[in-house]
C-alpha positions as CSV (number, residue, x, y, z in Angstrom):
1,X,20.9,-15.2,2.6
2,X,24.2,-14.2,3.6
3,X,24.4,-10.5,4.4
4,X,27.0,-10.1,1.9
5,X,26.3,-11.3,-1.5
6,X,29.7,-11.3,-2.8
7,X,32.1,-14.2,-3.7
8,X,32.1,-17.1,-1.2
9,X,35.8,-18.2,-0.9
10,X,34.9,-21.7,0.1
11,X,32.8,-22.1,-3.0
12,X,35.9,-21.1,-5.0
13,X,37.9,-23.7,-3.5
14,X,35.2,-26.3,-4.5
15,X,35.5,-25.2,-7.9
16,X,39.0,-25.8,-7.8
17,X,38.5,-29.4,-6.4
18,X,35.8,-30.1,-9.0
19,X,38.1,-29.0,-12.1
20,X,41.3,-30.9,-10.7
21,X,39.0,-34.0,-10.5
22,X,38.0,-33.7,-14.0
23,X,41.7,-33.0,-15.3
24,X,42.6,-36.3,-13.3
25,X,39.8,-38.3,-14.7
26,X,40.8,-37.1,-18.4
27,X,44.4,-37.8,-18.1
28,X,43.7,-41.4,-18.6
29,X,42.5,-41.9,-22.0
30,X,43.1,-38.7,-23.6
31,X,46.8,-38.4,-22.6
32,X,47.9,-41.7,-21.2
33,X,46.6,-45.2,-21.9
34,X,43.8,-46.1,-19.4
35,X,45.9,-48.9,-18.0
36,X,49.1,-46.6,-17.8
37,X,49.1,-47.0,-14.0
38,X,47.3,-50.4,-13.7
39,X,47.5,-51.8,-10.2
40,X,48.7,-48.6,-8.5
41,X,46.7,-45.9,-6.6
42,X,45.7,-44.3,-10.1
43,X,42.8,-46.5,-10.3
44,X,41.2,-45.1,-7.1
45,X,40.6,-41.8,-8.9
46,X,38.5,-43.2,-11.8
47,X,35.6,-41.2,-10.2
48,X,36.8,-37.9,-11.1
49,X,33.8,-37.5,-13.4
50,X,31.8,-36.5,-10.2
51,X,33.7,-33.1,-10.4
52,X,31.1,-32.1,-13.3
53,X,28.3,-32.7,-10.9
54,X,29.8,-30.7,-8.4
55,X,30.4,-27.8,-11.0
56,X,26.6,-28.2,-11.6
57,X,25.7,-27.8,-7.9
58,X,27.9,-24.8,-7.5
59,X,26.6,-23.3,-10.6
60,X,23.1,-23.7,-9.5
61,X,23.7,-22.2,-6.1
62,X,25.7,-19.3,-7.4
63,X,23.3,-18.4,-10.3
64,X,20.2,-18.6,-8.0
65,X,21.8,-16.7,-5.2
66,X,22.4,-13.8,-7.6
67,X,19.2,-14.1,-9.6
68,X,16.5,-14.6,-7.0
69,X,16.7,-11.3,-5.2
70,X,16.5,-9.5,-8.4
71,X,13.4,-11.3,-9.3
72,X,12.0,-10.4,-5.8
73,X,11.6,-6.9,-7.2
74,X,9.8,-8.0,-10.5
75,X,6.1,-7.1,-10.5
76,X,5.3,-7.2,-14.3
77,X,6.0,-8.5,-17.6
78,X,8.4,-5.5,-18.4
79,X,10.3,-6.0,-15.2
80,X,10.7,-9.7,-15.9
81,X,11.8,-9.1,-19.4
82,X,14.7,-6.6,-18.3
83,X,15.9,-9.0,-15.5
84,X,15.9,-12.0,-17.7
85,X,17.5,-10.1,-20.6
86,X,20.2,-8.8,-18.2
87,X,20.7,-12.3,-16.7
88,X,21.2,-14.0,-20.3
89,X,23.3,-11.0,-21.3
90,X,25.6,-11.6,-18.3
91,X,25.7,-15.3,-19.2
92,X,26.6,-14.8,-22.6
93,X,29.6,-12.4,-21.9
94,X,30.6,-14.8,-18.9
95,X,30.8,-17.9,-20.8
96,X,30.6,-17.5,-24.8
97,X,33.7,-15.6,-25.6
98,X,36.2,-18.0,-23.9
99,X,34.1,-21.0,-25.2
100,X,34.2,-19.8,-28.8
101,X,37.9,-18.9,-28.7
102,X,38.9,-22.5,-27.7
103,X,36.5,-23.9,-30.2
104,X,38.4,-21.9,-32.9
105,X,41.8,-23.0,-31.5
106,X,40.8,-26.4,-31.5
107,X,39.9,-26.3,-35.1
108,X,43.4,-24.6,-35.7
109,X,45.3,-27.5,-34.1
110,X,42.9,-30.2,-35.9
111,X,44.3,-28.5,-39.1
112,X,47.9,-27.5,-38.4
113,X,48.9,-29.9,-35.2
114,X,47.4,-33.1,-35.8
115,X,49.9,-35.4,-37.6
116,X,49.1,-38.4,-35.2
117,X,45.4,-37.7,-35.8
118,X,45.0,-37.2,-32.0
119,X,42.4,-34.1,-32.6
120,X,40.4,-36.3,-35.0
121,X,39.1,-35.3,-38.3
122,X,38.2,-31.8,-39.3
123,X,34.5,-32.8,-40.2
124,X,33.9,-34.2,-36.7
125,X,35.5,-31.2,-35.0
126,X,33.3,-28.8,-37.3
127,X,30.2,-30.8,-36.0
128,X,31.3,-30.1,-32.5
129,X,32.2,-26.6,-33.0
130,X,28.6,-25.9,-34.2
131,X,27.3,-27.9,-31.4
132,X,29.5,-25.9,-28.8
133,X,28.2,-22.5,-30.3
134,X,24.5,-23.5,-30.5
135,X,24.6,-25.4,-27.2
136,X,23.6,-28.8,-28.2
137,X,26.7,-30.7,-27.4
138,X,25.1,-32.9,-25.0
139,X,22.6,-34.1,-27.5
140,X,25.7,-34.8,-30.1
141,X,27.5,-36.6,-27.5
142,X,24.7,-39.2,-27.3
143,X,24.8,-39.6,-31.1
144,X,28.7,-40.2,-31.0
145,X,29.0,-42.4,-27.9
146,X,30.1,-45.9,-28.8
147,X,29.8,-45.0,-32.4
148,X,32.5,-42.7,-33.3
149,X,35.3,-40.7,-31.7
150,X,34.0,-37.4,-30.6
151,X,35.7,-34.1,-31.4
152,X,38.2,-32.5,-29.0
153,X,35.6,-30.1,-27.6
154,X,33.6,-33.0,-26.1
155,X,33.5,-31.5,-22.6
156,X,31.1,-28.8,-24.0
157,X,28.3,-31.3,-23.4
158,X,28.2,-30.1,-19.7
159,X,28.3,-26.4,-20.8
160,X,25.5,-26.9,-23.3
161,X,23.3,-28.6,-20.5
162,X,23.9,-25.5,-18.1
163,X,22.8,-23.2,-20.8
164,X,19.9,-25.2,-21.8
165,X,18.8,-25.1,-17.9
166,X,19.7,-21.4,-17.7
167,X,17.6,-20.5,-20.7
168,X,14.5,-21.7,-19.0
169,X,15.4,-20.8,-15.5
170,X,14.1,-17.1,-15.5
171,X,10.7,-18.4,-16.8
172,X,10.5,-20.9,-13.8
173,X,11.3,-18.5,-11.3
174,X,8.6,-16.1,-12.7
175,X,6.0,-18.9,-13.0
176,X,6.6,-20.6,-9.5
177,X,7.9,-17.8,-7.6
178,X,8.6,-18.9,-3.8
179,X,6.9,-22.4,-4.8
180,X,9.8,-23.1,-7.1
181,X,11.5,-25.6,-4.6
182,X,8.7,-28.1,-5.0
183,X,9.1,-28.7,-8.8
184,X,13.1,-28.5,-8.4
185,X,12.7,-31.2,-5.4
186,X,10.3,-33.5,-7.8
187,X,12.8,-33.2,-10.5
188,X,15.5,-34.5,-8.1
189,X,13.6,-37.3,-6.6
190,X,12.6,-38.5,-10.3
191,X,16.1,-38.6,-11.5
192,X,17.6,-40.1,-8.1
193,X,15.5,-43.2,-8.6
194,X,15.7,-43.4,-12.3
195,X,18.1,-45.8,-14.5
196,X,20.4,-43.4,-16.1
197,X,20.9,-44.3,-19.8
198,X,22.9,-42.0,-22.3
199,X,20.1,-39.2,-22.4
200,X,19.7,-39.5,-18.6
201,X,23.6,-39.0,-18.2
202,X,23.8,-36.1,-20.8
203,X,20.7,-34.4,-19.7
204,X,21.0,-34.9,-15.8
205,X,19.8,-31.7,-14.0
206,X,19.6,-33.0,-10.4
207,X,22.8,-31.5,-9.0
208,X,22.0,-28.1,-10.7
209,X,18.5,-28.3,-9.3
210,X,19.9,-29.0,-5.6
211,X,22.2,-26.0,-6.0
212,X,19.2,-23.9,-6.8
213,X,17.2,-25.4,-4.0
214,X,19.9,-24.5,-1.4
215,X,20.1,-20.8,-2.6
216,X,16.2,-20.7,-2.6
217,X,15.9,-22.2,0.6
218,X,18.5,-19.8,2.3
219,X,16.8,-16.9,0.6
220,X,13.7,-17.7,1.9
221,X,14.7,-18.2,5.3
222,X,17.1,-15.3,5.5
223,X,19.8,-17.4,6.7
224,X,22.2,-20.3,5.7
225,X,20.0,-23.2,6.6
226,X,21.8,-23.7,9.9
227,X,25.1,-24.3,8.3
228,X,26.6,-21.7,10.6
229,X,25.7,-23.5,13.6
230,X,28.0,-26.4,12.6
231,X,31.5,-25.8,14.3
232,X,34.0,-24.8,11.7
233,X,36.3,-27.8,12.4
234,X,33.4,-30.2,11.9
235,X,32.4,-28.4,8.6
236,X,35.8,-28.8,7.4
237,X,35.8,-32.4,8.3
238,X,32.4,-33.0,6.7
239,X,33.4,-31.4,3.5
240,X,36.5,-33.6,3.2
241,X,34.4,-36.7,4.0
242,X,31.7,-35.7,1.4
243,X,34.4,-35.2,-1.2
244,X,35.9,-38.5,-0.5
245,X,32.4,-39.9,-0.6
246,X,31.8,-38.4,-3.9
247,X,35.1,-40.1,-5.4
248,X,34.1,-43.4,-3.7
249,X,30.7,-43.4,-5.2
250,X,31.9,-42.2,-8.6
251,X,34.1,-45.5,-8.8
252,X,31.3,-47.9,-8.0
253,X,29.9,-49.2,-11.5
254,X,26.5,-48.3,-12.4
255,X,25.3,-51.8,-12.6
256,X,26.4,-52.4,-9.0
257,X,24.8,-49.0,-7.8
258,X,21.9,-47.9,-10.2
259,X,21.3,-44.8,-8.0
260,X,25.0,-43.7,-8.2
261,X,24.4,-40.6,-10.2
262,X,21.7,-39.5,-7.9
263,X,24.0,-40.1,-4.9
264,X,26.6,-37.9,-6.4
265,X,24.3,-35.1,-7.1
266,X,23.1,-35.3,-3.3
267,X,26.9,-35.2,-2.2
268,X,27.5,-32.4,-4.4
269,X,24.5,-30.4,-2.9
270,X,25.9,-31.4,0.6
271,X,29.3,-29.9,-0.1
272,X,27.9,-26.7,-1.3
273,X,25.7,-26.3,1.6
274,X,28.6,-27.0,3.9
275,X,30.4,-24.2,2.2
276,X,27.8,-21.7,2.1
277,X,28.1,-20.4,5.4
278,X,29.0,-16.8,6.5
279,X,32.3,-18.1,7.9
280,X,34.8,-19.6,5.6
281,X,35.6,-23.3,6.9
282,X,38.2,-24.1,4.1
283,X,40.2,-20.9,4.2
284,X,42.8,-21.6,6.9
285,X,46.3,-21.7,6.0
286,X,46.4,-18.5,3.9
287,X,49.1,-19.6,1.3
288,X,47.4,-22.7,0.7
289,X,44.1,-21.2,0.2
290,X,45.4,-18.8,-2.1
291,X,46.8,-21.5,-4.3
292,X,43.2,-23.2,-4.3
293,X,41.5,-19.7,-5.0
294,X,43.7,-19.1,-8.0
295,X,42.7,-22.2,-9.4
296,X,39.1,-21.9,-8.4
297,X,39.0,-18.5,-10.2
298,X,40.3,-19.9,-13.3
299,X,38.4,-23.3,-13.2
300,X,36.2,-22.4,-16.2
301,X,39.2,-21.6,-18.3
302,X,40.9,-24.8,-17.0
303,X,37.9,-26.8,-18.1
304,X,37.9,-25.4,-21.5
305,X,41.7,-25.8,-22.2
306,X,42.6,-29.0,-20.5
307,X,41.5,-31.4,-23.2
308,X,43.4,-29.4,-25.9
309,X,46.3,-29.3,-23.8
310,X,46.5,-33.1,-23.3
311,X,45.9,-33.7,-27.0
312,X,48.6,-31.1,-27.8
313,X,51.1,-33.1,-25.7
314,X,50.3,-36.3,-27.3
315,X,51.2,-34.7,-30.6
316,X,54.2,-33.2,-29.3
317,X,55.4,-36.5,-27.9
318,X,54.3,-38.2,-31.4
319,X,56.4,-35.7,-33.5
320,X,59.5,-35.9,-31.3
321,X,59.2,-39.7,-31.4
322,X,59.3,-40.0,-27.7
323,X,57.4,-42.9,-26.3
324,X,54.7,-41.6,-23.9
325,X,54.5,-44.6,-21.9
326,X,58.5,-44.2,-20.9
327,X,57.9,-40.8,-19.8
328,X,54.6,-40.4,-18.2
329,X,55.6,-37.9,-15.4
330,X,57.1,-35.8,-18.1
331,X,54.1,-35.9,-20.1
332,X,51.9,-35.0,-17.3
333,X,53.9,-32.2,-16.4
334,X,54.1,-30.7,-19.8
335,X,50.2,-31.0,-20.1
336,X,49.6,-29.3,-16.7
337,X,52.1,-26.5,-17.5
338,X,50.1,-25.9,-20.8
339,X,46.9,-25.9,-19.0
340,X,47.8,-23.5,-16.4
341,X,49.5,-20.9,-18.7
342,X,46.7,-21.0,-21.3
343,X,44.1,-20.8,-18.4
344,X,45.8,-17.8,-16.9
345,X,46.2,-16.0,-20.3
346,X,42.5,-16.7,-21.1
347,X,41.4,-15.4,-17.6
348,X,43.3,-12.3,-17.9
349,X,42.8,-11.3,-21.4
350,X,39.5,-12.7,-22.4
351,X,37.5,-13.8,-19.5
352,X,37.8,-11.2,-17.1
353,X,37.5,-8.2,-19.3
354,X,34.5,-9.3,-21.4
355,X,32.8,-10.7,-18.2
356,X,33.1,-7.0,-16.7
357,X,31.5,-5.6,-20.0
358,X,28.8,-8.0,-19.6
359,X,28.0,-7.2,-16.1
360,X,27.9,-3.5,-16.9
361,X,25.6,-4.2,-20.0
362,X,23.3,-6.4,-17.8
363,X,23.1,-3.9,-15.2
364,X,22.0,-1.2,-17.7
365,X,19.4,-3.4,-19.2
366,X,17.8,-4.3,-15.8
367,X,17.7,-0.6,-14.8
368,X,16.0,0.5,-17.8
369,X,18.1,3.6,-17.9
370,X,17.7,4.3,-14.1
371,X,20.8,4.1,-11.8
372,X,21.5,0.4,-11.3
373,X,21.7,-1.3,-8.0
374,X,24.9,-2.7,-6.6
375,X,23.6,-6.3,-6.3
376,X,26.1,-8.4,-7.9
377,X,25.2,-10.5,-10.9
378,X,26.0,-14.1,-11.2
379,X,29.4,-14.9,-10.0
380,X,30.0,-17.5,-12.7
381,X,29.9,-21.0,-13.6
């Protein structure tokens, strides 16, 4: 593994790319009609859904990179319980406060800012709130898909899937140890060649597994799987080409390319591997990198707030009796401003303070009252 287990800036930039792709994807249908820019370049970005798989691969890599060294020191059931409980505690404080806060805000908007009905019914949003808190939103999405309009927190399906995976992940590490790579490779292979129905999409774990495999292989080899041997300029080019390939594959209909979701997972894993070196390949022009890093650090908050911001903007235009179709650029600008302001406030006031608190608690749990090590806990989602 890298000599330093701190944050990798290239991975943060990948997070920014992932969340912007998802936001761009959701502008159509959630803010503007899907045909709002018909015939223009807009349709080329219908593959923004691949940002979720990129998030999955990043999350698998980052979590495993943090957790695997701590499990190396586990020698008995007591050690396992402390490490696993510390891991789950850190995850809870990292994700739950912001997620639950925005579930509550969505309920308030559904009641008090919903004259147009854009937020859906209170009953629907209550179900989605419950599924978000208890992490079964991906299952609920399957029940709603094609039957009824989901709640405004429908993006929580991916958070539920991740938390389901990480609930069992410590047990997998404990059971398989260094052989974990083989069941994970089997999991990836089975999904790569399988037809993805609704359950296959809402419970897809190949991208997360690939992220874990990269971290595991690097940890076992004590290096970066050869990525540092690739010249920085070539790595940068390969990342750009891989991201373009992600979007391109995401635009191909499933019936024309049945393995497209598996290919998206593989390309996402490739991007993570290319950005996992000791030397950063994407951080070149400092001012530009700072902007991407700012977005990447707030990517989780942006993911939570972007749909409520889009719906809020639609309701605003409805109340002002302003046609969205005639002011598309203005509507997008307002929605983006709301997203970035809300994400910045959430990051500074909720996410970071409680994340730090969770990290401190987790270290205390893992150390069992002894002086804790300085090995960082998971970097985040």
